[in-house]
TORDO-747823 format. One line per 3 residues: number of its first residue (from 1); for each residue x, y, z of N, C-alpha, C. Coordinates in pm, 1 decimal. Layout:
N
NUM = X,Y,Z,X,Y,Z,X,Y,Z  ...
REM end
This chain:
166
1 = 5414.7,-8652.2,-4858.8,5437.4,-8649.7,-5013.2,5589.3,-8702.2,-5008.8  5598.5,-8780.0,-5104.8,5742.3,-8865.1,-5175.0,5817.8,-8748.8,-5256.6  5946.0,-8738.4,-5240.5,6000.8,-8697.9,-5337.1,6045.8,-8809.9,-5427.4
4 = 6061.1,-8733.7,-5569.4,6108.5,-8783.5,-5671.1,6286.5,-8753.4,-5714.4  6365.9,-8800.9,-5637.2,6500.3,-8773.5,-5674.7,6516.0,-8915.7,-5754.3  6614.8,-8867.8,-5893.9,6639.6,-8999.4,-5960.5,6749.9,-9042.0,-5879.4
7 = 6802.0,-9169.9,-5906.6,6883.8,-9250.0,-5879.9,6824.8,-9326.9,-5720.7  6857.6,-9325.7,-5635.7,6857.7,-9428.9,-5500.9,6688.5,-9378.3,-5459.3  6591.8,-9482.3,-5429.6,6484.9,-9487.1,-5445.9,6453.8,-9402.3,-5280.6
10 = 6329.0,-9370.6,-5246.7,6332.6,-9319.5,-5123.1,6329.3,-9404.0,-4977.1  6303.1,-9502.4,-5036.8,6312.7,-9625.2,-4915.4,6402.4,-9716.8,-4919.6  6513.1,-9704.2,-4994.9,6645.9,-9702.7,-4995.8,6735.5,-9595.0,-4901.6
13 = 6712.7,-9476.7,-4929.4,6766.5,-9373.0,-4835.0,6745.6,-9394.3,-4701.0  6620.7,-9470.1,-4647.9,6585.8,-9479.6,-4493.7,6664.6,-9579.6,-4481.7  6675.9,-9651.0,-4584.0,6775.3,-9840.7,-4558.3,6911.8,-9761.2,-4523.3
16 = 6946.9,-9685.0,-4609.1,7126.4,-9609.6,-4572.2,7124.6,-9541.8,-4433.3  7002.2,-9474.0,-4407.0,7022.5,-9409.2,-4256.3,6976.5,-9511.9,-4182.4  6942.5,-9615.0,-4198.4,6901.4,-9743.3,-4095.7,7063.9,-9812.1,-4098.2
19 = 7113.4,-9833.9,-4174.6,7324.7,-9883.7,-4194.8,7351.4,-9803.1,-4065.1  7345.6,-9660.7,-4112.0,7436.4,-9565.1,-4020.1,7365.2,-9593.0,-3876.3  7235.1,-9597.4,-3839.1,7191.1,-9651.4,-3690.5,7273.3,-9750.8,-3634.8
22 = 7268.3,-9856.6,-3737.1,7326.2,-10022.0,-3669.3,7493.2,-10013.2,-3659.1  7525.0,-9929.4,-3758.5,7681.3,-9845.3,-3755.9,7690.9,-9822.9,-3582.0  7616.5,-9704.6,-3567.8,7631.5,-9634.5,-3439.6,7605.7,-9750.1,-3309.9
25 = 7534.1,-9790.5,-3299.2,7480.1,-9907.3,-3206.9,7610.9,-10006.2,-3208.4  7638.3,-10074.0,-3310.9,7777.7,-10150.8,-3290.0,7903.1,-10104.2,-3225.6  7894.2,-9975.0,-3288.2,8033.4,-9923.4,-3192.2,8008.2,-9863.5,-3076.2
28 = 7890.9,-9785.0,-3051.4,7845.8,-9820.6,-2869.5,7888.5,-9941.1,-2789.5  7830.8,-10021.2,-2875.4,7856.3,-10149.7,-2764.1,8009.8,-10184.0,-2793.9  8083.6,-10186.8,-2859.9,8219.2,-10234.9,-2878.3,8292.0,-10142.9,-2766.4
31 = 8268.7,-10014.5,-2766.0,8335.7,-9925.7,-2683.3,8250.3,-9943.9,-2546.6  8153.8,-10004.0,-2532.6,8108.3,-9988.7,-2383.9,8162.6,-10127.7,-2325.5  8205.6,-10248.3,-2409.6,8273.1,-10339.8,-2356.6,8433.4,-10298.8,-2324.1
34 = 8453.6,-10231.3,-2434.3,8602.2,-10208.1,-2402.6,8661.4,-10162.3,-2263.5  8535.1,-10060.5,-2227.4,8558.5,-9965.6,-2135.3,8539.4,-10042.8,-1989.1  8436.9,-10180.0,-2031.0,8409.0,-10223.3,-1899.6,8526.4,-10362.5,-1858.6
37 = 8610.9,-10366.7,-1970.5,8674.0,-10515.5,-1962.7,8845.5,-10470.8,-1988.6  8862.4,-10372.3,-2050.3,9010.1,-10334.3,-2057.9,9081.9,-10223.4,-2001.4  9179.3,-10226.4,-1922.9,9269.7,-10124.6,-1848.9,9318.9,-10038.9,-1960.7
40 = 9352.6,-9905.1,-1909.0,9419.9,-9789.7,-1983.1,9528.6,-9852.2,-2019.8  9562.4,-9832.5,-2141.4,9717.5,-9899.3,-2211.9,9751.9,-10034.2,-2194.3  9661.4,-10082.6,-2126.6,9732.1,-10216.1,-2078.6,9707.7,-10326.1,-2241.8
43 = 9805.7,-10391.8,-2251.7,9761.4,-10437.0,-2396.8,9728.4,-10583.3,-2360.8  9638.3,-10650.7,-2422.4,9552.9,-10741.0,-2388.3,9593.1,-10862.0,-2569.8  9647.8,-10930.2,-2573.8,9682.7,-11017.0,-2681.4,9531.2,-11067.2,-2758.1
46 = 9561.6,-11041.6,-2903.5,9424.2,-11093.0,-2932.6,9494.2,-11215.3,-3075.7  9583.3,-11173.0,-3135.7,9659.1,-11234.9,-3218.4,9770.1,-11164.4,-3273.4  9888.6,-11261.9,-3327.4,9954.4,-11149.2,-3362.5,9951.5,-11045.0,-3439.5
49 = 9986.4,-10903.5,-3421.2,9969.8,-10810.8,-3503.8,9877.2,-10694.3,-3437.1  9781.7,-10789.5,-3361.8,9652.0,-10739.3,-3313.4,9611.5,-10768.5,-3157.5  9639.9,-10631.0,-3068.4,9590.3,-10637.4,-2924.5,9442.8,-10581.5,-2910.4
52 = 9410.6,-10551.2,-2794.3,9318.7,-10482.4,-2739.8,9345.3,-10398.9,-2646.2  9353.9,-10265.0,-2650.7,9412.7,-10154.1,-2572.0,9350.6,-10029.7,-2567.4  9275.4,-10028.9,-2426.6,9199.5,-9893.7,-2436.5,9253.8,-9793.3,-2406.6
55 = 9254.3,-9685.8,-2520.9,9292.3,-9544.3,-2483.6,9170.6,-9439.2,-2519.0  9191.6,-9305.3,-2466.5,9124.7,-9202.3,-2493.1,9169.1,-9118.6,-2563.3  9087.2,-9074.1,-2673.9,9142.3,-8963.1,-2746.0,9066.5,-8830.8,-2743.6
58 = 9124.8,-8734.3,-2671.7,9045.1,-8592.2,-2665.3,9039.7,-8477.2,-2801.0  9179.6,-8558.9,-2866.9,9154.5,-8467.5,-3021.9,9106.5,-8523.8,-3103.8  9175.7,-8547.5,-3231.5,9101.2,-8569.2,-3382.5,9174.1,-8679.9,-3429.9
61 = 9178.5,-8752.7,-3546.7,9258.7,-8855.8,-3583.3,9425.2,-8836.2,-3505.7  9438.7,-8970.6,-3485.7,9599.4,-9016.6,-3438.4,9603.3,-8917.7,-3278.7  9516.9,-8861.0,-3210.8,9535.1,-8780.0,-3114.4,9581.1,-8621.9,-3121.3
64 = 9571.0,-8586.2,-3246.4,9588.3,-8460.7,-3319.3,9514.8,-8354.7,-3241.8  9576.2,-8251.1,-3160.1,9552.4,-8177.3,-3101.1,9492.4,-8206.9,-2936.8  9533.4,-8305.4,-2929.7,9464.6,-8367.8,-2774.5,9492.8,-8295.3,-2669.2
67 = 9634.2,-8232.7,-2692.3,9703.5,-8179.7,-2554.2,9642.0,-8009.7,-2594.5  9554.4,-7939.7,-2620.3,9547.9,-7833.8,-2647.8,9428.3,-7742.7,-2557.9  9397.0,-7829.1,-2453.9,9344.1,-7753.2,-2305.4,9230.8,-7786.0,-2325.9
70 = 9108.3,-7844.8,-2395.6,8964.5,-7837.1,-2394.7,8922.9,-7820.3,-2546.0  8969.4,-7686.4,-2592.3,8881.3,-7619.7,-2698.1,8861.4,-7687.6,-2808.4  8932.6,-7833.8,-2868.0,8933.6,-7890.4,-2949.1,8823.0,-8002.7,-2890.0
73 = 8768.8,-8004.7,-2792.7,8626.9,-8129.4,-2799.8,8514.8,-8041.4,-2836.9  8504.2,-7906.3,-2811.3,8371.7,-7838.1,-2886.4,8406.4,-7851.5,-2996.8  8531.1,-7805.4,-3062.3,8547.7,-7785.5,-3197.5,8494.4,-7911.5,-3288.8
76 = 8580.6,-8041.4,-3241.5,8550.4,-8124.1,-3328.5,8390.9,-8193.5,-3305.0  8338.5,-8162.4,-3163.2,8218.8,-8191.8,-3136.1,8091.5,-8118.2,-3247.7  8132.0,-7952.2,-3278.9,8072.0,-7902.5,-3345.7,8069.2,-7958.8,-3519.1
79 = 8214.1,-7983.3,-3553.0,8232.1,-8061.7,-3672.6,8148.1,-8173.0,-3702.8  8171.9,-8215.1,-3622.6,8109.5,-8349.5,-3669.8,7968.9,-8368.1,-3632.8  7911.1,-8269.8,-3593.8,7741.3,-8220.9,-3572.6,7727.1,-8182.7,-3750.3
82 = 7776.6,-8080.9,-3764.0,7745.8,-8012.2,-3929.5,7780.0,-8105.3,-4033.8  7883.5,-8209.3,-3988.3,7946.7,-8282.1,-4100.5,7772.8,-8394.2,-4100.1  7760.8,-8441.4,-3977.0,7654.1,-8535.0,-3998.5,7514.7,-8480.4,-4041.4
85 = 7493.6,-8380.2,-4038.8,7356.6,-8329.6,-4081.1,7417.9,-8284.2,-4211.4  7513.1,-8260.6,-4278.1,7527.6,-8221.1,-4392.8,7504.7,-8394.9,-4477.1  7523.0,-8522.7,-4419.8,7531.2,-8643.3,-4476.5,7398.1,-8658.9,-4470.8
88 = 7320.1,-8632.8,-4352.1,7163.5,-8674.0,-4371.9,7091.1,-8600.5,-4465.4  7131.9,-8479.8,-4476.0,7062.7,-8412.6,-4593.3,7105.5,-8437.3,-4766.7  7225.0,-8498.3,-4744.2,7284.3,-8549.4,-4851.7,7206.1,-8670.3,-4902.5
91 = 7196.0,-8782.6,-4802.6,7158.4,-8903.2,-4825.9,7002.0,-8898.2,-4870.7  6945.7,-8764.0,-4793.2,6774.0,-8764.5,-4851.6,6709.8,-8699.6,-4965.9  6812.8,-8603.1,-4988.9,6783.6,-8517.5,-5112.3,6875.0,-8497.4,-5216.2
94 = 6989.0,-8585.6,-5230.5,7071.4,-8569.9,-5334.4,7052.8,-8665.9,-5464.3  7092.5,-8662.8,-5536.5,7155.7,-8793.7,-5649.7,7242.6,-8832.0,-5654.9  7292.9,-8973.5,-5652.4,7394.3,-9026.2,-5625.7,7368.7,-9175.7,-5606.7
97 = 7503.3,-9251.6,-5655.7,7463.4,-9387.3,-5679.1,7427.3,-9480.6,-5540.4  7457.7,-9597.0,-5545.6,7407.2,-9709.6,-5410.7,7532.3,-9699.2,-5392.8  7653.8,-9713.9,-5441.4,7796.9,-9688.1,-5378.8,7817.4,-9605.7,-5314.7
100 = 7770.5,-9450.8,-5337.5,7810.4,-9361.9,-5282.3,7727.4,-9356.5,-5162.2  7596.4,-9385.9,-5186.8,7487.7,-9394.8,-5069.1,7548.8,-9494.4,-4918.5  7615.1,-9599.0,-4971.3,7642.2,-9661.9,-4871.3,7784.9,-9637.0,-4776.8
103 = 7886.6,-9565.8,-4896.3,8000.5,-9494.0,-4822.1,7967.5,-9399.7,-4752.0  7890.8,-9318.8,-4787.9,7793.4,-9195.3,-4675.7,7764.2,-9220.7,-4601.5  7681.0,-9348.8,-4580.2,7653.3,-9418.4,-4433.7,7742.1,-9495.7,-4347.1
106 = 7835.9,-9525.0,-4417.6,7921.2,-9580.7,-4315.5,8002.6,-9470.1,-4269.2  8028.1,-9363.1,-4351.9,8092.2,-9246.9,-4273.4,8023.6,-9166.3,-4186.8  7897.8,-9173.8,-4180.8,7807.4,-9080.0,-4133.4,7778.0,-9181.4,-3990.9
109 = 7752.0,-9310.7,-3982.4,7777.8,-9381.4,-3867.7,7890.7,-9374.6,-3787.0  7999.0,-9375.4,-3806.1,8143.8,-9366.4,-3766.7,8110.8,-9205.4,-3719.1  8081.0,-9128.8,-3762.7,8106.2,-8995.3,-3733.2,8023.2,-8967.7,-3616.8
112 = 7897.3,-9011.6,-3608.0,7813.7,-9014.5,-3518.4,7874.6,-9089.0,-3374.0  7891.4,-9253.9,-3418.1,7955.8,-9293.2,-3266.7,8042.2,-9231.2,-3236.1  8142.5,-9160.6,-3288.4,8263.0,-9093.2,-3250.3,8181.4,-8940.1,-3141.0
115 = 8100.3,-8908.6,-3225.0,8049.7,-8789.2,-3155.6,7954.8,-8816.9,-3028.9  7891.5,-8914.7,-3044.3,7803.6,-8964.3,-2900.4,7941.1,-8977.0,-2779.0  8041.7,-9039.4,-2819.2,8165.7,-9020.9,-2699.6,8170.5,-8918.9,-2702.9
118 = 8210.6,-8788.1,-2766.2,8239.2,-8656.3,-2716.8,8197.5,-8607.7,-2674.0  8033.1,-8604.5,-2711.7,7932.8,-8555.7,-2609.3,7923.6,-8631.2,-2475.1  7941.2,-8736.2,-2449.3,7884.3,-8780.0,-2337.4,8023.1,-8817.6,-2228.3
121 = 8136.4,-8828.3,-2309.8,8231.5,-8852.1,-2234.9,8368.4,-8719.6,-2223.7  8361.6,-8680.6,-2334.1,8472.0,-8576.2,-2353.9,8547.3,-8596.6,-2412.2  8586.0,-8711.3,-2487.3,8684.7,-8788.1,-2551.9,8593.0,-8920.7,-2589.7
124 = 8693.8,-8977.6,-2704.8,8686.7,-9084.6,-2819.6,8713.3,-9227.3,-2727.7  8673.2,-9317.8,-2744.8,8711.8,-9416.5,-2672.9,8759.8,-9516.2,-2822.1  8882.9,-9530.9,-2788.7,8970.7,-9630.1,-2876.9,9029.1,-9767.8,-2817.6
127 = 9019.6,-9854.9,-2878.7,9044.9,-10009.5,-2830.3,9139.2,-10098.5,-2919.7  9147.6,-10061.4,-3056.0,9186.2,-10152.7,-3134.9,9351.0,-10129.4,-3157.9  9424.5,-10189.6,-3134.6,9569.4,-10193.6,-3171.1,9626.9,-10289.1,-3252.8
130 = 9665.3,-10220.5,-3380.5,9743.5,-10298.3,-3471.8,9893.1,-10308.9,-3461.3  9967.5,-10366.3,-3472.2,10133.9,-10320.1,-3440.7,10213.8,-10434.6,-3517.6  10342.5,-10427.4,-3500.8,10440.4,-10505.3,-3588.1,10529.5,-10479.3,-3488.0
133 = 10589.5,-10581.2,-3409.5,10696.2,-10570.9,-3327.3,10670.9,-10496.9,-3226.3  10728.3,-10379.2,-3249.5,10744.5,-10245.4,-3142.0,10651.8,-10139.2,-3233.9  10636.3,-10146.5,-3341.6,10574.0,-10019.3,-3379.5,10428.1,-10049.6,-3396.3
136 = 10343.4,-9960.9,-3322.2,10191.9,-9932.7,-3340.5,10134.2,-9844.0,-3406.0  10056.8,-9887.4,-3440.5,9953.4,-9806.7,-3519.1,9856.1,-9731.8,-3409.4  9802.3,-9627.0,-3417.2,9757.8,-9508.1,-3294.9,9612.4,-9619.9,-3286.8
139 = 9564.7,-9662.8,-3189.7,9434.7,-9738.0,-3143.5,9323.5,-9660.1,-3224.0  9242.1,-9742.0,-3234.6,9141.0,-9699.9,-3333.4,8978.6,-9745.9,-3271.4  8867.5,-9716.5,-3307.8,8752.3,-9807.2,-3293.2,8680.9,-9858.5,-3427.0
142 = 8536.4,-9914.2,-3408.4,8455.7,-9938.4,-3473.7,8430.5,-9824.0,-3581.1  8382.4,-9709.1,-3539.4,8356.6,-9611.2,-3571.6,8463.8,-9567.8,-3717.7  8595.4,-9504.4,-3643.6,8679.5,-9513.1,-3710.1,8738.9,-9605.0,-3841.4
145 = 8672.9,-9722.9,-3828.8,8672.0,-9847.6,-3952.8,8639.1,-9797.6,-4026.9  8470.6,-9776.2,-4001.5,8361.5,-9731.9,-4085.3,8383.8,-9636.8,-4161.5  8444.1,-9517.3,-4087.6,8476.1,-9380.4,-4169.7,8597.0,-9391.9,-4223.6
148 = 8727.3,-9515.1,-4243.9,8786.7,-9521.4,-4329.5,8780.7,-9646.9,-4470.0  8664.7,-9695.5,-4424.2,8599.4,-9779.0,-4500.3,8506.1,-9698.2,-4602.0  8444.3,-9599.4,-4548.0,8338.6,-9523.6,-4628.0,8425.7,-9437.9,-4698.2
151 = 8554.7,-9366.9,-4665.1,8605.4,-9260.1,-4732.1,8652.9,-9355.8,-4860.3  8760.8,-9458.0,-4841.9,8832.0,-9552.8,-4915.2,8717.0,-9579.1,-5029.2  8583.2,-9644.7,-5040.2,8512.0,-9636.9,-5114.7,8463.3,-9547.5,-5182.1
154 = 8496.3,-9422.4,-5135.0,8445.3,-9294.0,-5178.4,8547.0,-9261.1,-5318.0  8674.1,-9258.2,-5279.2,8821.7,-9210.9,-5325.5,8794.7,-9327.4,-5457.3  8794.6,-9487.4,-5417.5,8806.4,-9574.4,-5529.2,8698.0,-9551.1,-5644.0
157 = 8563.3,-9521.4,-5610.4,8448.9,-9515.8,-5698.4,8492.3,-9386.5,-5774.1  8551.6,-9278.3,-5691.7,8599.4,-9156.1,-5787.1,8646.7,-9149.4,-5873.0  8774.1,-9251.4,-5830.2,8901.2,-9265.7,-5902.3,8874.8,-9383.8,-6050.6
160 = 8812.1,-9473.3,-6003.5,8800.7,-9575.6,-6129.7,8680.3,-9578.5,-6183.3  8561.1,-9519.3,-6120.7,8455.5,-9511.2,-6176.3,8350.4,-9387.3,-6194.0  8392.6,-9286.2,-6157.5,8357.1,-9155.4,-6160.3,8254.6,-9152.7,-6278.8
163 = 8355.9,-9132.0,-6384.5,8329.0,-9090.7,-6506.7,8202.7,-9208.0,-6603.8  8202.9,-9338.4,-6533.4,8126.4,-9394.2,-6539.1,7998.3,-9393.1,-6484.8  7971.8,-9312.8,-6345.3,7838.1,-9293.8,-6288.3,7778.2,-9165.7,-6339.6
166 = 7899.6,-9094.0,-6391.7,7810.5,-8972.2,-6443.4,7664.2,-8917.7,-6570.7
REM end
């Protein structure tokens, strides 16, 4: 039975889920390479402003709540699962623009990529280190990059194109 939801076709909706799966795959491969080739907190120069640095994050963004004794792993795992299920439901059942669909698929892929780490390892593997001199941005990973990109696209779309899309 085919659903007739205005906006994005059913075939395109499954394409968006495929994008999420590809993001999860790329994220997990890059994290595996990082775990197998980097030492924890050892900086490996890539180019100015950029190092590879292996780090493990048991908390949320920027290691928020990382020192809380373990409850946060379960909490963030449950939150990520609920959000991922809601995003799959949204992609398959709601009306939205293609731009919104792509941004949601980016966020979904990133969220599930980090969820896989939390479930398997009890932490998220980070390895991208941007810096300027001695000032370092907290280490992050491919999943974080897609989450950030997806959220940024949603914000830009809602700020500048939201009324046009309604």
